N, C-alpha and C positions, 0 to 999 in steps of 0.2 A: 550581427556573428556569425563567420561562416561556417558553410556544412556542405558534405560531399552529395550533389544531388543525382549522381549516374544508375542511381536504380529508382524506380518510382514504384510505388504499387496500386494497381487500379482498385483496393478493396475498400473504398469508401463511400459515403453520399452526403447528403446535406445535414447540417445539423439542427435540431427537432425547432419548431420558432418558438424564438423571445432566448433560447438555452444560451448560455455565456459561458466559458473558460472559468472555472473555480478549483478543479481539481488537478492533479500529477498524478500516474499513476504508474509506481515503476516495475516493469517485468524481468523476467531472464527469459534466454529464448528455449531453454533448452535439447539444445544440439550443440554438434563437439564443434562445426567449423562455421567460422562466420559469412562464407558463400553458401555453403548447407542455409542458415537461418536468414539471409537476404533474399534466396530462392525462393522460400517457402513464404514469406512474407509479404514478397512481390508477384505470387502465382495467384490467377485467378481463381482457380476453383478450388483454392485452400480457403475464401473466406475470410482473412483474417490479415492485420496489421498494424502498423504503429503509427507513428508522426515521425520519431526519430530512432533511429538503432546504433546503438554505439559499440565498433566491435572491438576484440580483444587488445588491441592497443590504445584506444582510445579516438581511433578517429569515429566524428559523428556525421551520420549520412542521414538526410532528411529524407523521407519514402512520400510522405502524406502534407502537405501544407496543412497549419493550424485549425486553418477558415474551414477545415471539412471535419467529417465525422470519422473517424477512424474506428478501424474494427478490432479493439483488442481487448476490452474487460468481459465484452460477454455476460452472459448471466448474472447482475451484478447489483451491490445496495450500500449503498452511504447516504446516513444522516435522513430516511426515507425517500429518496430516490431512487430510482430504477435505472434508467436511461443513463445512466455514466457517460457510455460512448459519445452524448450529447453535449458534455459541461465539461469534459478532461481533455487532457493533454495526454498521449501512450509513449513511455521509452522503454522499449525493450537493449535489457544489454546482454551480448556474446556471453555467456555461459552454459555452462553442460547441465548445471544443477543435483537436484538428487536423482533422476534418468541415469546417469551415465558417468559424469566423474565424479563428482560431488565434489568441484573446484572453488579455490577462492577466487575473488574480484581482483583482477590486476588492480595494483594502485591506480596505475596512468586512465585506465578505463573509468576509476571513482572520482580522479582529480578531474576529467571531462564531463563527467555527469557534474558534478561540481560547477564550473563554469557551464553548463547550459540551465541548470536549476535556477540560479542564478540571473541567468539573462532572461528565463521562462518566468520565472517568479517577479520580476520588476515588471517585463512586458503585459503580464494579465494580470497584475495588482494577486499573486496567488497567498492565500494567506500558511503560515507554517503549518498547521496543523492538517493545511487539504494536503499534504502530499503523501501519498498511503502505497501502501504496496497491494499489488496484485492479493492475497492473500486478506489482507484486509477488506477489502469489496466482495472478495468470494471464498468466504473460510473454510467453505462446507466440500467446497473442490478443488481449491485453487494453493499451491504453498511458497508460490514466486513472490518477491527474490529470495525467499531461504534466508534459512539461518546463519551462512555467511555472510551474509548483503551487512556493509557495515553502517549500520543506519546512526553510531554515533562521529563519524565523520562527517555527517552532513551537520549533524546539530553542531558540532565545533564551532563549526562555517555560519551556525544562527541562521540555519535554511529551514531547517524543520525543528518541532519541539520534541523532546522525549521531557515525562514529565519525575522531577524533584521528588528527593527524599519528603514523604510529607508529618510534617510537625504533629506530634502525638496531641495537642488540643482540638486539631482539628480532624484526627481520625476517632476519636472520643466523640467529636459531635457530628460526623458519618453516622457513628453508630447509632446513637441516640437519634438519631433522624430515621432512620431505618426499624428501629424500636417505634416509632412514633406512627407510623404507618403499616405499623403489623408486617416487615416483612425479612422473616424471622433464622434463615437458613443460609448460610453463607455463597451460597449455590444462587441463589435465590438472586441475592443482595448482587453477586458480581453482574448476573445476568443483565440487571435492571442498569448497573454503573453502563456497561459496555452497549448499552441500546442511548442509553444518553446519549454515549460518547459516539456513536454513529453505526453499531455495528448492524447487521441482522440477527437478531438473537431466535427468533423464531423457531429456527429447526433447532435448536440447542435447548429450549425450551421442552422438545418433545421426547427426545433421545440420549442416551449416554454419551454414543458414538460423535454423534455432532456435538455437543457440547466439548469432549474433547478438543477435540480442530479447530471449532473456535477459541479455544486458553493456549492451544497450541498456536494457531496464527496469531494471537495478542503476543504471546512468548516471543514470536521468533521477531517483532518488531520493539518491542519494549521489555523483553530482560530475557534477551538471548543468551544468558548464562545456567539458563533451566529450562531447556524447549521439553517438556516431559506432557505437556498437556493435562495436567494435574492443578488444580489449583491453590500452591501453595502460597505460604505467609508473603512472600517477599512479593511474586504474582499476585495477592489481592492488594497488598499495602499500595504498590503500584496503581493499582488499576483504579483505587480510593484516590490516590491523589491525581490520576487523569482527572478521574469524575470529578473534582475538586476546579481542577483549573477550568473543566468546562463550564463548569455554574457561573464562573467568578469570570470568565472571557468576556 
């Protein structure tokens, strides 16, 4: 696959010893123009980068060779791991996000992203459950790629996993499991399940604002018809389905 290589970011170092690439993290730039984003990602003083950048018309730039550790994830967590930069590839998509225009993603951008993900997924043997948003690995401080990101297009190409509607009997069995281990409230059950899926639930256990941010992050990825930060019935059932899939995977 060919990439544009006229921009190079100096913001990288070596991956930690014995680390291997197993995650792909999707971001938005939160900037209005491609040039502004590229300049920011390639400026040494900013100490931030990504391996790939997709501009507003879908052109793909390689800023950091994937053999190196780009600085895109920051303070993050997934499935007990904290140095996500060491075992992931970061992709920045040119989009102003919440900060400015709250714009939709261009169709061509997502088409290019799909092609890039298919290439990376095959090359590095990435599991469809391990293609994530920045908000998944840092739900208390990040919201990208945001509620307008079309995860469904990636799912249609079988690139990612989106939970299917859970069967009634399975849902009942999960409720019985929680009764058995004496976890009573829906909030406590959701935290248990989200932690098993991979999320950092530590802050959400301590205060309601963090819990709302966690639920909102989950909704942006898996239930973007309702991004309220409230654990509605549909979101709860999706989490149960996701949890069940995690157990049986």
